[in-house]
Backbone as numpy.savetxt, mean C-alpha at the origin, in Angstrom:
# Nx Ny Nz CAx CAy CAz Cx Cy Cz
-13.33 13.83 -29.31 -12.86 12.75 -28.42 -11.88 13.30 -27.39
-12.09 13.04 -26.13 -11.23 13.54 -25.09 -9.95 12.72 -25.01
-8.87 13.44 -24.64 -7.60 12.75 -24.46 -7.67 11.89 -23.21
-7.00 10.73 -23.27 -6.97 9.84 -22.11 -6.14 10.47 -21.01
-6.50 10.29 -19.75 -5.70 10.85 -18.66 -4.32 10.22 -18.63
-3.37 10.96 -18.03 -1.99 10.48 -17.96 -1.94 9.14 -17.23
-1.33 8.14 -17.86 -1.24 6.82 -17.26 -2.51 6.02 -17.30
-3.52 6.48 -18.05 -4.80 5.80 -18.07 -4.83 4.56 -18.95
-3.83 4.41 -19.85 -3.83 3.23 -20.71 -3.27 2.02 -19.96
-3.48 0.83 -20.51 -3.04 -0.40 -19.85 -1.52 -0.56 -19.97
-0.93 -1.16 -18.93 0.51 -1.39 -18.92 0.89 -2.40 -20.00
2.02 -2.14 -20.65 2.52 -3.04 -21.67 3.35 -4.16 -21.04
3.62 -5.18 -21.84 4.36 -6.33 -21.31 5.73 -5.93 -20.80
6.42 -5.06 -21.52 7.76 -4.67 -21.08 7.70 -3.84 -19.79
6.62 -3.07 -19.60 6.46 -2.34 -18.34 6.31 -3.31 -17.17
5.48 -4.34 -17.37 5.23 -5.31 -16.30 6.50 -6.08 -15.97
7.23 -6.51 -17.00 8.46 -7.27 -16.77 9.50 -6.40 -16.05
9.61 -5.14 -16.45 10.60 -4.25 -15.83 10.28 -4.02 -14.35
9.02 -3.76 -14.03 8.64 -3.52 -12.64 8.82 -4.79 -11.80
8.41 -5.94 -12.36 8.57 -7.20 -11.63 10.05 -7.49 -11.35
10.92 -7.21 -12.34 12.35 -7.45 -12.15 12.93 -6.53 -11.08
12.50 -5.27 -11.08 12.98 -4.34 -10.05 12.56 -4.79 -8.67
11.31 -5.25 -8.53 10.81 -5.68 -7.23 11.56 -6.93 -6.74
11.85 -7.85 -7.66 12.58 -9.07 -7.27 13.99 -8.71 -6.81
14.69 -7.86 -7.57 16.05 -7.47 -7.20 16.06 -6.67 -5.90
15.08 -5.79 -5.75 15.00 -5.01 -4.52 14.74 -5.90 -3.32
13.86 -6.90 -3.48 13.57 -7.81 -2.37 14.81 -8.60 -1.98
15.57 -9.07 -2.98 16.79 -9.82 -2.68 17.81 -8.95 -1.95
17.95 -7.69 -2.39 18.89 -6.78 -1.72 18.45 -6.48 -0.30
17.15 -6.34 -0.08 16.66 -6.04 1.26 16.82 -7.22 2.21
16.59 -8.43 1.71 16.80 -9.61 2.55 18.27 -9.71 2.96
19.17 -9.44 2.01 20.60 -9.47 2.31 20.96 -8.42 3.36
20.40 -7.21 3.21 20.67 -6.16 4.19 20.12 -6.53 5.56
18.95 -7.14 5.60 18.36 -7.54 6.87 19.24 -8.55 7.59
19.76 -9.51 6.83 20.63 -10.54 7.43 21.95 -9.93 7.90
22.55 -9.08 7.07 23.83 -8.50 7.42 23.74 -7.53 8.59
22.62 -6.78 8.67 22.49 -5.78 9.72 21.95 -6.35 11.02
21.54 -7.61 11.03 20.92 -8.17 12.23 21.89 -8.07 13.41
21.49 -7.44 14.50 22.42 -7.23 15.62 22.71 -8.52 16.36
23.96 -8.71 16.78 24.28 -9.91 17.56 23.72 -9.81 18.97
23.61 -10.95 19.61 23.12 -10.96 20.98 24.11 -10.34 21.95
23.60 -9.90 23.07 24.45 -9.28 24.09 25.08 -10.39 24.94
26.42 -10.45 24.99 27.06 -11.51 25.78 26.71 -11.39 27.26
26.63 -12.54 27.90 26.30 -12.56 29.32 27.38 -11.83 30.12
26.95 -11.04 31.09 27.88 -10.34 31.95 28.33 -8.99 31.41
27.81 -8.58 30.24 28.18 -7.28 29.66 26.95 -6.40 29.58
27.17 -5.10 29.67 26.07 -4.15 29.60 26.04 -3.39 28.28
27.19 -3.34 27.59 27.28 -2.61 26.32 27.14 -3.59 25.17
26.11 -3.44 24.33 25.96 -4.33 23.18 27.15 -4.19 22.23
27.68 -5.27 21.71 28.85 -5.18 20.84 28.48 -4.67 19.45
29.45 -3.99 18.82 29.28 -3.58 17.43 29.67 -4.74 16.52
29.24 -4.70 15.28 29.62 -5.74 14.34 29.82 -5.12 12.97
30.45 -5.88 12.08 30.79 -5.39 10.75 29.69 -5.76 9.77
29.22 -4.78 9.04 28.21 -4.99 8.00 28.89 -5.00 6.64
28.62 -6.02 5.85 29.18 -6.14 4.50 28.02 -6.35 3.53
27.65 -5.28 2.84 26.49 -5.32 1.95 26.90 -4.90 0.55
27.10 -5.89 -0.30 27.51 -5.67 -1.69 28.74 -4.77 -1.78
29.74 -5.09 -0.97 30.99 -4.34 -1.00 31.07 -3.17 -0.05
29.95 -2.81 0.54 29.96 -1.71 1.52 30.22 -2.30 2.89
31.37 -1.99 3.46 31.78 -2.52 4.76 31.85 -1.37 5.76
31.22 -1.56 6.89 31.25 -0.55 7.94 30.93 -1.21 9.27
31.42 -0.59 10.34 31.11 -1.07 11.69 29.86 -0.33 12.18
28.90 -1.07 12.68 27.65 -0.47 13.15 27.41 -0.92 14.59
26.93 0.03 15.38 26.53 -0.29 16.74 25.16 -0.97 16.72
24.72 -1.44 17.88 23.42 -2.11 17.94 22.28 -1.15 17.58
22.36 0.10 18.03 21.31 1.06 17.72 21.23 1.34 16.22
22.39 1.52 15.60 22.39 1.76 14.16 21.91 0.53 13.39
22.27 -0.65 13.88 21.81 -1.88 13.24 20.29 -1.99 13.32
19.71 -1.55 14.43 18.25 -1.60 14.56 17.57 -0.68 13.55
18.17 0.47 13.29 17.63 1.36 12.27 17.64 0.68 10.90
18.72 0.01 10.57 18.80 -0.67 9.28 17.81 -1.83 9.20
17.64 -2.54 10.30 16.66 -3.63 10.33 15.25 -3.09 10.11
14.92 -1.99 10.74 13.60 -1.38 10.57 13.37 -0.96 9.13
14.34 -0.29 8.53 14.20 0.18 7.15 14.05 -1.00 6.19
14.90 -2.03 6.37 14.84 -3.18 5.47 13.54 -3.96 5.63
13.11 -4.17 6.87 11.88 -4.93 7.10 10.66 -4.17 6.61
10.61 -2.86 6.82 9.48 -2.06 6.31 9.39 -2.10 4.80
10.54 -1.97 4.13 10.54 -2.04 2.67 10.17 -3.43 2.18
10.60 -4.47 2.90 10.24 -5.84 2.51 8.73 -6.08 2.62
8.13 -5.56 3.67 6.68 -5.69 3.80 5.95 -5.03 2.64
6.44 -3.86 2.21 5.83 -3.19 1.07 6.06 -3.97 -0.22
7.21 -4.62 -0.35 7.47 -5.44 -1.53 6.48 -6.60 -1.62
6.12 -7.17 -0.48 5.11 -8.23 -0.47 3.77 -7.68 -0.95
3.40 -6.50 -0.46 2.15 -5.86 -0.89 2.18 -5.57 -2.38
3.29 -5.05 -2.87 3.41 -4.74 -4.30 3.31 -6.01 -5.14
3.98 -7.07 -4.72 3.97 -8.32 -5.49 2.56 -8.90 -5.58
1.83 -8.88 -4.46 0.46 -9.40 -4.47 -0.44 -8.56 -5.38
-0.33 -7.25 -5.28 -1.15 -6.37 -6.12 -0.80 -6.52 -7.59
0.49 -6.65 -7.88 0.93 -6.74 -9.27 0.39 -8.00 -9.94
0.53 -9.15 -9.29 0.06 -10.37 -9.96 -1.46 -10.42 -10.03
-2.15 -9.75 -9.08 -3.61 -9.74 -9.14 -4.09 -8.94 -10.33
-3.57 -7.73 -10.52 -4.02 -6.88 -11.62 -3.54 -7.41 -12.97
-2.33 -7.96 -13.02 -1.86 -8.55 -14.27 -2.70 -9.76 -14.63
-3.00 -10.60 -13.63 -3.82 -11.77 -13.89 -5.22 -11.43 -14.36
-5.75 -10.30 -13.91 -7.08 -9.86 -14.33 -7.02 -8.95 -15.56
-5.84 -8.75 -16.12 -5.64 -7.91 -17.31 -6.21 -6.51 -17.11
-6.00 -5.95 -15.93 -6.55 -4.63 -15.64 -5.50 -3.67 -15.07
-4.21 -3.99 -15.24 -3.15 -3.13 -14.71 -2.97 -1.92 -15.63
-3.07 -0.74 -15.06 -2.87 0.50 -15.80 -1.52 1.10 -15.44
-0.97 1.88 -16.37 0.38 2.40 -16.21 0.47 3.37 -15.04
-0.64 3.98 -14.65 -0.61 4.92 -13.54 -0.23 4.25 -12.22
-0.39 2.91 -12.14 -0.05 2.19 -10.91 1.44 1.90 -10.80
2.18 1.94 -11.90 3.57 1.51 -11.88 4.42 2.38 -10.98
4.15 3.69 -10.97 4.93 4.58 -10.10 4.69 4.24 -8.64
3.46 3.89 -8.29 3.17 3.51 -6.92 3.94 2.25 -6.53
3.99 1.27 -7.45 4.70 0.03 -7.17 6.18 0.28 -6.89
6.78 1.22 -7.61 8.20 1.51 -7.41 8.45 2.35 -6.16
7.49 3.18 -5.80 7.68 4.08 -4.66 7.27 3.47 -3.34
6.37 2.48 -3.35 5.82 1.95 -2.11 6.88 1.34 -1.18
7.91 0.62 -1.66 8.93 0.12 -0.74 9.63 1.23 0.04
9.87 2.38 -0.59 10.48 3.50 0.13 9.51 4.07 1.16
8.23 4.11 0.81 7.22 4.57 1.76 7.16 3.62 2.95
7.17 2.31 2.68 7.12 1.34 3.77 8.33 1.44 4.69
9.52 1.67 4.11 10.73 1.79 4.92 10.65 3.02 5.83
10.26 4.16 5.27 10.19 5.38 6.06 9.07 5.33 7.09
7.94 4.73 6.72 6.83 4.62 7.67 7.20 3.67 8.81
7.91 2.59 8.48 8.39 1.70 9.53 9.34 2.40 10.49
10.20 3.27 9.93 11.12 4.03 10.77 10.36 4.99 11.69
9.33 5.65 11.16 8.55 6.57 11.98 7.86 5.84 13.12
7.25 4.70 12.82 6.58 3.93 13.87 7.59 3.45 14.92
8.77 3.04 14.46 9.81 2.60 15.40 10.22 3.74 16.33
10.39 4.94 15.78 10.76 6.09 16.61 9.66 6.45 17.60
8.40 6.35 17.14 7.28 6.65 18.02 7.24 5.66 19.19
7.40 4.38 18.87 7.35 3.36 19.92 8.59 3.41 20.81
9.75 3.61 20.20 10.99 3.66 20.98 11.01 4.88 21.91
10.42 5.97 21.44 10.36 7.14 22.29 9.29 7.07 23.35
8.43 6.04 23.27 7.39 5.88 24.27 6.29 6.91 24.17
6.04 7.42 22.93 5.03 8.47 22.79 3.62 7.94 22.96
3.39 6.68 22.60 2.03 6.16 22.70 1.92 4.91 23.58
3.03 4.21 23.81 2.91 2.96 24.57 3.91 2.85 25.72
4.82 3.81 25.82 5.83 3.69 26.87 6.80 2.57 26.61
7.12 2.34 25.33 7.96 1.21 24.96 9.43 1.57 24.89
9.84 2.65 25.54 11.24 3.02 25.49 12.08 2.03 26.27
13.40 2.12 26.07 14.30 1.22 26.75 15.34 0.68 25.80
16.36 0.07 26.36 17.45 -0.44 25.54 17.31 -1.92 25.24
16.55 -2.65 26.06 16.41 -4.09 25.86 15.27 -4.34 24.87
15.58 -4.27 23.58 14.58 -4.42 22.52 14.89 -5.67 21.72
13.87 -6.48 21.52 14.01 -7.71 20.75 13.99 -7.37 19.26
15.06 -7.66 18.50 15.07 -7.32 17.07 14.01 -8.08 16.27
13.62 -9.26 16.74 12.58 -10.01 16.03 11.24 -9.25 16.11
10.95 -8.70 17.29 9.71 -7.92 17.44 9.74 -6.69 16.56
10.88 -6.00 16.54 11.01 -4.79 15.74 10.88 -5.11 14.25
11.55 -6.16 13.80 11.48 -6.52 12.39 10.08 -6.94 11.98
9.41 -7.72 12.83 8.05 -8.15 12.51 7.10 -6.97 12.44
7.21 -6.05 13.39 6.34 -4.88 13.39 6.59 -4.00 12.17
7.86 -3.81 11.82 8.19 -2.98 10.66 7.68 -3.62 9.37
7.80 -4.94 9.25 7.30 -5.63 8.05 5.78 -5.48 7.94
5.08 -5.58 9.05 3.62 -5.42 9.03 3.24 -3.98 8.68
4.02 -3.02 9.17 3.76 -1.62 8.82 3.92 -1.41 7.32
4.98 -2.00 6.73 5.17 -1.88 5.29 4.09 -2.60 4.50
3.64 -3.74 5.01 2.61 -4.51 4.32 1.26 -3.80 4.36
0.97 -3.15 5.47 -0.29 -2.44 5.63 0.00 -0.95 5.83
0.69 -0.35 4.89 1.12 1.04 5.03 -0.05 2.00 5.09
-1.07 1.75 4.29 -2.21 2.66 4.30 -2.95 2.60 5.63
-3.18 1.39 6.14 -3.87 1.25 7.41 -3.05 1.88 8.55
-1.71 1.73 8.47 -0.86 2.32 9.50 -0.94 3.84 9.48
-0.94 4.42 8.29 -1.04 5.88 8.17 -2.35 6.38 8.76
-3.44 5.66 8.47 -4.74 6.06 9.00 -4.77 5.94 10.52
-4.13 4.89 11.06 -4.11 4.71 12.51 -3.31 5.80 13.18
-2.15 6.14 12.63 -1.35 7.22 13.20 -2.10 8.55 13.14
-2.79 8.79 12.02 -3.54 10.02 11.89 -4.65 10.09 12.95
-5.33 8.95 13.18 -6.40 8.94 14.17 -5.86 9.15 15.58
-4.68 8.56 15.88 -4.11 8.69 17.22 -3.70 10.12 17.50
-2.95 10.71 16.57 -2.41 12.04 16.84 -3.39 13.15 16.52
-4.50 12.83 15.86 -5.54 13.86 15.66 -6.17 14.27 16.98
-6.10 13.38 17.98 -6.63 13.72 19.30 -5.66 14.58 20.10
-4.39 14.58 19.69 -3.37 15.35 20.41 -3.10 16.70 19.77
-3.26 16.76 18.46 -2.93 17.97 17.70 -4.18 18.57 17.11
-4.18 19.87 16.95 -5.33 20.54 16.34 -5.36 20.23 14.85
-6.52 19.86 14.31 -6.59 19.54 12.88 -6.31 20.77 12.02
-5.62 20.56 10.91 -5.30 21.65 10.00 -6.54 22.07 9.23
-6.66 23.36 8.99 -7.79 23.87 8.23 -7.61 23.53 6.76
-8.66 23.04 6.13 -8.59 22.67 4.72 -8.44 23.91 3.86
-7.56 23.81 2.86 -7.34 24.92 1.95 -8.45 25.02 0.92
-8.42 26.09 0.17 -9.45 26.32 -0.84 -9.38 25.29 -1.96
-8.17 24.77 -2.20 -7.98 23.82 -3.30 -7.95 22.39 -2.80
-8.57 22.12 -1.66 -8.60 20.76 -1.12 -9.24 19.81 -2.13
-8.53 18.72 -2.42 -9.02 17.77 -3.42 -10.26 17.04 -2.90
-11.24 16.90 -3.77 -12.45 16.16 -3.41 -12.24 14.68 -3.68
-12.85 13.86 -2.85 -12.77 12.44 -3.05 -13.68 11.99 -4.17
-13.57 10.72 -4.58 -14.42 10.21 -5.65 -15.89 10.18 -5.23
-16.78 10.35 -6.20 -18.21 10.33 -5.93 -18.92 9.55 -7.04
-19.89 8.73 -6.67 -20.73 7.99 -7.61 -22.10 8.65 -7.61
-22.58 9.02 -8.79 -23.87 9.70 -8.90 -24.96 8.87 -9.57
-24.54 7.92 -10.40 -25.56 7.14 -11.11 -24.98 5.81 -11.55
-25.84 4.78 -11.57 -25.48 3.45 -12.06 -26.49 3.06 -13.12
-26.02 2.64 -14.27 -26.92 2.28 -15.37 -26.45 0.96 -16.01
-27.27 -0.07 -15.99 -28.60 -0.15 -15.37 -28.50 -0.42 -13.87
-29.60 -0.34 -13.17 -29.61 -0.62 -11.74 -29.94 -2.08 -11.46
-30.12 -2.85 -12.52 -30.40 -4.28 -12.40 -29.74 -5.00 -13.57
-28.92 -6.01 -13.28 -28.21 -6.74 -14.34 -27.82 -8.11 -13.83
-27.55 -9.01 -14.77 -27.14 -10.38 -14.43 -25.63 -10.50 -14.52
-25.04 -11.49 -13.88 -23.60 -11.69 -14.00 -23.17 -11.82 -15.46
-22.07 -11.15 -15.80 -21.56 -11.14 -17.17 -22.01 -9.94 -17.97
-22.99 -9.19 -17.48 -23.48 -8.00 -18.19 -22.69 -6.77 -17.76
-22.65 -5.77 -18.64 -21.90 -4.54 -18.37 -22.74 -3.55 -17.59
-22.05 -2.77 -16.77 -22.67 -1.73 -15.97 -21.84 -0.46 -16.12
-22.53 0.66 -16.33 -21.85 1.95 -16.47 -22.10 2.79 -15.23
-21.03 3.32 -14.66 -21.10 4.12 -13.44 -20.60 5.52 -13.76
-21.35 6.53 -13.39 -20.96 7.92 -13.62 -20.80 8.64 -12.28
-19.96 9.67 -12.30 -19.69 10.45 -11.09 -18.56 11.41 -11.34
-17.74 11.67 -10.33 -16.58 12.54 -10.45 -15.40 11.89 -9.72
-14.19 12.19 -10.17 -12.99 11.66 -9.54 -12.81 10.17 -9.70
-13.26 9.63 -10.84 -13.22 8.17 -11.06 -12.05 7.72 -11.91
-11.18 8.64 -12.35 -10.13 8.27 -13.32 -9.14 7.27 -12.75
-8.94 7.25 -11.43 -7.98 6.32 -10.81 -8.66 5.08 -10.24
-9.93 4.86 -10.59 -10.65 3.70 -10.06 -9.97 2.40 -10.45
-9.91 1.46 -9.54 -9.24 0.18 -9.78 -10.20 -1.01 -9.79
-11.30 -0.92 -9.07 -12.22 -2.05 -8.98 -13.57 -1.57 -8.47
-14.59 -2.38 -8.74 -15.94 -2.11 -8.25 -16.38 -3.32 -7.43
-16.87 -3.07 -6.22 -17.26 -4.15 -5.33 -18.77 -4.35 -5.39
-19.15 -5.59 -5.72 -20.56 -6.01 -5.74 -20.78 -6.91 -4.52
-21.12 -6.33 -3.39 -21.20 -7.13 -2.18 -19.80 -7.47 -1.71
-19.46 -8.77 -1.72 -18.11 -9.20 -1.35 -17.26 -9.51 -2.57
-17.83 -9.45 -3.75 -17.09 -9.74 -4.99 -16.62 -8.44 -5.63
-15.47 -8.51 -6.27 -14.92 -7.34 -6.95 -14.74 -7.63 -8.43
-14.87 -6.58 -9.21 -14.67 -6.68 -10.66 -13.76 -5.55 -11.11
-12.83 -5.80 -12.02 -11.96 -4.72 -12.52 -12.74 -3.74 -13.37
-12.21 -2.53 -13.48 -12.87 -1.50 -14.27 -12.27 -1.45 -15.67
-13.02 -0.87 -16.61 -12.54 -0.66 -17.97 -13.20 0.59 -18.53
-12.59 1.13 -19.59 -13.10 2.35 -20.23 -13.35 3.44 -19.20
-12.34 3.71 -18.37 -12.51 4.64 -17.27 -12.07 6.04 -17.66
-12.84 7.05 -17.25 -12.49 8.45 -17.34 -12.74 9.08 -15.98
-12.58 10.39 -15.88 -12.80 11.04 -14.60 -14.27 11.04 -14.21
-15.16 10.95 -15.19 -16.59 11.05 -14.91 -17.37 9.77 -15.12
-16.74 8.73 -15.66 -17.50 7.50 -15.88 -16.55 6.31 -15.99
-17.11 5.12 -15.82 -16.38 3.87 -16.01 -17.38 2.77 -16.30
-16.89 1.70 -16.88 -17.72 0.52 -17.10 -17.06 -0.68 -16.46
-17.87 -1.63 -16.07 -17.38 -2.86 -15.47 -18.35 -3.97 -15.80
-17.98 -5.18 -15.42 -18.81 -6.35 -15.68 -19.23 -6.99 -14.37
-20.49 -7.32 -14.25 -20.99 -7.94 -13.02 -20.33 -9.30 -12.84
-19.61 -9.53 -11.72 -18.94 -10.82 -11.52 -19.93 -11.93 -11.20
-19.44 -13.14 -11.30 -20.32 -14.31 -11.14 -20.89 -14.42 -9.73
-20.11 -14.04 -8.71 -20.57 -14.18 -7.33 -21.01 -12.84 -6.76
-21.54 -11.95 -7.61 -22.00 -10.64 -7.15 -23.24 -10.77 -6.27
-23.42 -9.79 -5.38 -24.59 -9.74 -4.51 -25.26 -8.38 -4.64
-26.56 -8.35 -4.44 -27.29 -7.09 -4.52 -26.91 -6.17 -3.38
-26.98 -4.87 -3.65 -26.63 -3.87 -2.65 -26.03 -2.65 -3.30
-25.53 -1.75 -2.51 -24.89 -0.55 -3.04 -23.50 -0.89 -3.58
-23.18 -0.41 -4.77 -21.88 -0.66 -5.37 -20.84 0.27 -4.75
-19.62 -0.23 -4.62 -18.53 0.54 -4.05 -17.39 0.61 -5.07
-17.01 1.81 -5.48 -15.91 2.02 -6.41 -14.65 2.31 -5.60
-13.61 1.53 -5.84 -12.36 1.69 -5.10 -11.37 2.51 -5.91
-10.72 3.49 -5.26 -9.67 4.29 -5.87 -8.55 4.43 -4.84
-7.33 4.80 -5.27 -6.24 5.01 -4.29 -6.56 6.12 -3.29
-7.44 7.07 -3.66 -7.78 8.16 -2.76 -8.97 7.89 -1.88
-9.53 6.69 -1.94 -10.69 6.36 -1.13 -11.74 5.62 -1.93
-12.86 5.36 -1.31 -13.95 4.62 -1.94 -15.18 5.50 -2.07
-16.01 5.17 -3.06 -17.26 5.89 -3.28 -18.39 4.87 -3.42
-19.50 5.13 -2.77 -20.64 4.22 -2.75 -21.78 4.78 -3.59
-22.43 3.92 -4.34 -23.53 4.35 -5.19 -24.71 4.81 -4.33
-25.47 5.80 -4.80 -26.59 6.32 -4.00 -27.77 5.35 -3.94
-27.92 4.49 -4.95 -29.06 3.57 -5.00 -28.58 2.12 -4.93
-29.49 1.23 -4.59 -29.18 -0.19 -4.50 -29.14 -0.83 -5.89
-28.13 -1.63 -6.13 -28.01 -2.37 -7.38 -28.53 -3.79 -7.16
-29.33 -4.28 -8.08 -29.92 -5.61 -7.96 -29.28 -6.57 -8.96
-28.82 -7.70 -8.46 -28.26 -8.75 -9.32 -29.40 -9.65 -9.78
-29.62 -9.70 -11.07 -30.69 -10.52 -11.63 -30.20 -11.93 -11.85
-31.04 -12.88 -11.50 -30.69 -14.30 -11.68 -30.67 -14.68 -13.15
């Protein structure tokens, strides 16, 4: 019997409660930081934006408008990621398919969203792609954009990669370049809703769901080379798509949903 991959077992109740509590506390702290760091308006007849005092859980400091914008970007980006984490957490918990390997991502994603929001802000503020430089910046626009970047962090990363891939020479892949997931066989190739389906391939240990047309079903009994799932009630015939954090893999043959 092969050993289960690291984090391959299902999350326990105390793991779920601990992660949910951290996300709630982090969201509350970020909302407080966003409110405290929000820059005041520029008084009429003045050219220099005024500084203001930030008081965040006992930390008091004077911040200029530029520094306040950095804090707004970081807080809004992390908040957007917290929304993404909360939605993903209740979906997988509700479907009883949350695995412990996802918990680290849930805890790290708010930091990724904050830093990615900061990068996008610097790119736009520097006018590298849109010519959006200048001092007259609406904090509502910046906060909304940063929150969306945190909420859709993966899509933002792919967009940035596509934009700058045209400006920079692509890096040569190393010898140990990781291969993406692959689906090689589906057994059976015809089944009715509620029946089990076994999918074999490579790189499947982190699989999270299988898409039957527009319907998705959680995975179970997953290893690096195989997984099983159940045909959902609203499944449609077509090629199956296995979703993993590293990308998606499509079955080579068409799967038929039997009535």
